[in-house]
C-alpha positions in Angstrom: -49.0 6.4 18.4 -45.5 8.8 19.2 -45.5 11.1 16.4 -42.0 13.7 15.9 -42.8 17.0 14.1 -40.1 18.5 13.0 -39.1 20.1 9.9 -36.0 23.2 8.5 -38.1 26.0 8.1 -37.6 26.2 12.4 -40.2 26.2 15.8 -42.9 28.6 15.0 -42.5 28.6 10.8 -46.0 28.5 9.0 -46.3 25.0 7.5 -45.0 23.2 10.6 -48.1 25.2 12.7 -50.5 24.5 10.0 -49.5 20.2 10.1 -49.8 20.3 13.7 -52.5 21.8 14.0 -54.0 19.4 11.5 -52.1 16.1 13.4 -53.5 17.0 16.7 -57.7 17.7 15.1 -57.2 13.8 13.6 -55.5 12.5 16.9 -59.1 14.3 18.8 -61.3 12.7 16.4 -60.0 9.4 16.5 -60.1 9.7 20.4 -55.9 11.0 21.5 -54.3 8.5 19.1 -51.5 10.2 19.3 -48.9 11.5 20.6 -46.7 14.8 19.0 -43.7 15.9 20.6 -42.7 19.2 18.6 -38.8 19.1 18.2 -37.5 21.9 15.5 -33.7 24.1 14.9 -34.8 26.6 16.2 -33.6 28.8 13.6 -34.0 28.1 9.7 -31.8 25.6 8.3 -32.7 25.5 4.8 -30.8 23.5 2.1 -28.3 21.5 5.4 -29.4 18.4 3.5 -28.4 15.5 6.2 -25.8 17.6 8.4 -25.2 16.5 11.7 -23.7 18.7 14.4 -20.5 16.0 15.6 -18.9 18.7 17.3 -20.5 20.8 19.0 -22.8 20.0 21.9 -27.1 21.1 21.0 -28.9 23.0 23.1 -32.8 21.6 23.7 -34.6 23.7 25.2 -38.2 23.0 26.4 -41.0 25.3 25.9 -43.6 24.1 27.2 -44.6 19.8 27.4 -44.2 18.8 24.4 -42.8 21.4 22.2 -38.7 22.0 22.0 -36.4 23.9 19.6 -32.7 22.6 19.2 -29.9 24.7 18.0 -29.1 21.1 15.5 -29.7 20.0 11.9 -33.4 18.9 10.8 -31.0 15.4 10.9 -29.8 16.5 14.2 -33.8 16.7 15.8 -34.3 13.8 14.7 -30.9 12.1 16.5 -32.0 14.1 19.6 -35.6 12.9 19.7 -34.6 8.9 19.8 -31.8 9.5 22.0 -32.8 11.8 24.5 -36.6 13.6 24.5 -38.8 10.9 23.5 -36.1 7.6 24.6 -36.2 5.7 21.7 -40.0 5.5 21.2 -40.5 6.8 18.4 -44.0 5.4 16.4 -43.0 8.2 13.0 -41.6 11.3 12.6 -43.4 14.1 10.2 -41.1 16.9 8.2 -42.5 19.5 7.3 -44.8 20.9 5.6 -41.3 23.0 4.1 -41.7 25.9 2.6 -41.6 25.6 -1.0 -41.5 22.4 -3.2 -38.6 19.3 -2.5 -39.2 17.7 -6.3 -36.4 16.0 -7.9 -33.2 16.5 -7.2 -34.7 18.6 -4.7 -34.1 16.0 -2.4 -30.4 15.3 -2.4 -30.2 19.5 -0.4 -33.1 19.0 1.4 -33.1 19.4 5.6 -36.6 18.7 5.5 -35.8 15.0 4.0 -32.5 15.2 5.7 -34.7 14.5 9.1 -37.2 12.0 7.0 -34.0 9.7 5.4 -31.8 10.1 9.4 -35.7 8.1 10.9 -35.4 5.5 8.5 -31.8 4.9 8.6 -32.7 4.1 12.4 -36.1 2.1 11.3 -38.7 4.5 12.0 -41.5 4.7 9.4 -40.9 8.4 8.0 -43.0 11.8 6.0 -41.7 14.7 4.5 -44.0 16.7 3.7 -43.0 20.0 1.2 -45.8 23.0 -0.1 -44.6 22.7 -3.9 -44.0 26.3 -4.1 -42.0 29.4 -4.3 -43.8 32.2 -4.3 -45.8 33.6 -1.0 -48.5 33.5 0.4 -48.0 29.8 0.1 -51.2 27.4 1.6 -50.1 24.6 3.1 -53.5 23.1 4.0 -54.1 21.0 1.5 -50.8 18.7 2.1 -51.5 18.7 5.9 -55.1 17.7 5.7 -53.6 14.9 3.3 -51.3 13.2 5.8 -53.9 13.8 9.2 -56.1 12.0 6.9 -53.5 9.5 5.3 -52.1 8.4 8.5 -52.3 5.0 8.6 -52.7 4.5 4.8 -49.1 5.9 4.5 -47.2 4.3 7.8 -48.8 0.9 5.7 -47.3 1.8 1.9 -43.2 2.4 4.0 -40.4 0.1 3.8 -38.0 -0.6 5.5 -34.5 1.7 4.0 -37.2 4.4 2.6 -39.6 7.0 3.0 -42.1 9.0 2.1 -42.0 12.4 0.0 -45.0 14.0 -0.1 -45.4 17.7 -2.5 -48.4 19.4 -1.9 -50.2 22.2 -4.4 -50.5 25.0 -2.5 -53.9 25.2 -1.7 -57.1 25.7 0.4 -58.1 22.3 -1.4 -58.2 19.1 1.2 -59.5 16.4 -1.1 -56.7 16.9 -3.7 -56.0 14.2 -5.8 -52.8 12.4 -4.6 -50.5 10.2 -7.0 -47.6 7.6 -6.8 -44.1 9.2 -8.6 -40.9 9.0 -9.4 -38.7 11.5 -8.6 -37.9 14.0 -11.4 -34.8 15.5 -12.6 -33.6 19.4 -11.8 -30.7 20.8 -13.3 -29.0 23.8 -12.2 -28.0 26.8 -13.1 -26.4 28.8 -10.0 -25.4 32.3 -10.2 -22.5 33.6 -7.6 -21.8 37.2 -6.4 -18.7 38.0 -4.3 -16.9 41.5 -3.1 -13.8 42.0 -1.4 -14.2 42.3 2.7 -11.4 43.1 5.0 -7.8 40.9 6.1 -7.8 39.6 2.5 -10.7 37.6 3.0 -13.3 37.4 -0.3 -16.4 36.9 0.2 -18.9 34.8 -1.4 -22.4 33.9 -1.5 -25.1 32.3 -3.8 -27.5 34.7 -6.3 -30.8 34.0 -7.9 -30.6 31.1 -10.6 -32.2 29.6 -12.6 -33.7 25.5 -12.6 -34.5 23.2 -15.1 -36.6 20.2 -15.1 -36.6 17.2 -17.7 -40.2 16.6 -18.7 -41.0 13.0 -17.4 -44.7 12.5 -16.8 -44.3 10.2 -14.1 -42.5 12.4 -12.1 -43.4 14.1 -9.0 -43.0 18.0 -11.0 -45.5 16.2 -13.7 -48.1 15.4 -11.1 -47.6 19.0 -9.0 -48.1 20.9 -11.9 -51.8 18.7 -12.7 -52.3 19.9 -9.2 -52.3 16.7 -7.5 -50.6 15.9 -4.8 -47.1 14.0 -6.1 -45.6 10.5 -3.1 -43.1 9.0 -3.7 -40.7 6.0 -1.9 -37.8 7.3 -1.9 -34.6 5.0 -1.1 -32.3 6.2 1.2 -29.1 3.5 0.1 -26.4 4.8 -2.2 -26.4 2.6 -5.1 -24.3 1.2 -7.6 -23.7 2.8 -11.1 -21.3 0.2 -12.7 -22.7 -2.4 -13.9 -22.8 -6.0 -12.0 -19.8 -8.0 -14.1 -17.9 -4.9 -12.7 -17.6 -6.5 -9.1 -15.2 -8.0 -7.3 -13.1 -7.2 -10.6 -10.1 -5.9 -10.4 -9.5 -1.9 -11.6 -6.2 -2.0 -12.9 
């Protein structure tokens, strides 16, 4: 199986390195069953969601055999892999392990999930993996072991037009229980700082805010809080929220 490994934290991020080591070990145990190619952003691209570089050329650097950096976004990495570097022969895309959670509404903003979504859009099974803890130090081993040891089972649960979102607690326990969960709901309370700069510009940047999570015992938030690895099969297609009987009717 040809596996593309990418992320949004950038090439050489600890989560990517740990996951790569576990995937390589799993492949060796299976007699070299997998070819693992890494194409990751050359710098951190957290929070870019599904952004793509449409107007600027992408710069891809080969560091060694099967290891590349890309000047673009996580979604760009998947596109470059499929159309050029791996010449369309991608059997599975794994994105992560992200530094911090991608739970519930976080999925919308996540570059980690953006890469998995891009793969699913072109029919490739995809898994987004995150370490569901904000504060350092983070231990990625629980999530890495789960994915590497359950590749066949995870692929079997994948469905077209979806990707699998995995959030693991920060832990060295390679046998944490895992359970299916629905993406929870977050409400963000952002703050902003600004200052007057040269030439009349107002410089604005997001400052530390807070978020609220709606309690739901079936949510990915709740599963992680209980020490479990949370899995969600996430639909990639926008869905209409208006009643079905409105379809085809005139607005006025």
